[in-house]
C-alpha positions in Angstrom: 49.6 39.5 53.1 46.0 39.7 54.3 45.3 42.9 52.4 46.7 41.6 49.2 44.5 38.6 49.8 41.6 41.1 50.1 42.4 43.2 47.3 42.8 40.1 44.9 39.5 38.9 46.1 37.8 42.4 45.6 39.4 42.5 42.0 38.5 39.1 41.1 34.9 39.3 42.4 34.6 42.6 40.0 35.9 40.9 37.0 33.6 37.8 37.7 30.5 40.8 38.3 31.2 42.4 35.1 31.7 39.2 32.9 28.9 37.3 34.2 26.8 40.6 33.7 28.3 41.1 29.9 27.2 37.3 29.3 23.9 37.8 30.2 23.9 35.3 32.8 21.3 34.9 35.4 21.8 36.2 38.9 22.7 33.2 40.8 25.3 32.1 38.3 26.8 35.7 38.3 27.5 35.6 42.1 28.8 32.0 41.9 31.4 32.9 39.1 32.0 36.2 41.0 32.6 34.4 44.1 34.8 31.5 42.3 36.5 34.2 40.6 37.3 36.0 44.2 38.6 32.7 45.8 41.2 32.2 42.8 42.4 35.8 42.5 42.7 36.3 46.3 44.9 33.1 46.3 47.0 34.2 43.2 47.2 38.0 45.1 48.5 36.4 48.0 51.0 34.1 46.6 52.3 36.9 44.1 52.7 39.0 47.3 54.7 36.7 49.2 57.1 36.6 46.0 57.2 40.3 45.5 57.8 40.5 49.4 60.5 38.1 49.4 62.1 39.5 46.0 62.1 43.1 48.0 63.7 41.5 51.2 66.6 39.8 48.9 67.4 43.2 47.3 67.4 45.0 50.7 69.6 42.2 52.1 72.0 42.5 48.8 72.3 46.3 49.0 72.9 46.2 52.4 75.8 44.0 52.0 77.4 45.6 49.3 77.4 49.0 51.1 79.1 47.3 54.3 81.5 46.1 51.9 82.2 49.3 50.3 82.6 50.8 53.8 84.9 48.3 55.4 88.5 49.0 54.9 90.3 46.6 52.5 93.7 45.0 53.4 96.7 47.0 51.8 98.7 45.0 49.6 102.6 45.0 50.3 
């Protein structure tokens, strides 16, 4: 999760920096907006990463359960 938060922060900072420079804002304003964008993007990536990992874990468990059910012998009906 730390990696996802760092990646999100880096992406947010770059996006905030680029948009601030494209608007022609002064440097203190650009850095302030980039920092806020880094914080928000980091939190969002952390949340999304958690949802993603939980979904992958759930799919893995379901597939494991299905494969175990397929391997177990079913009771024969007379």
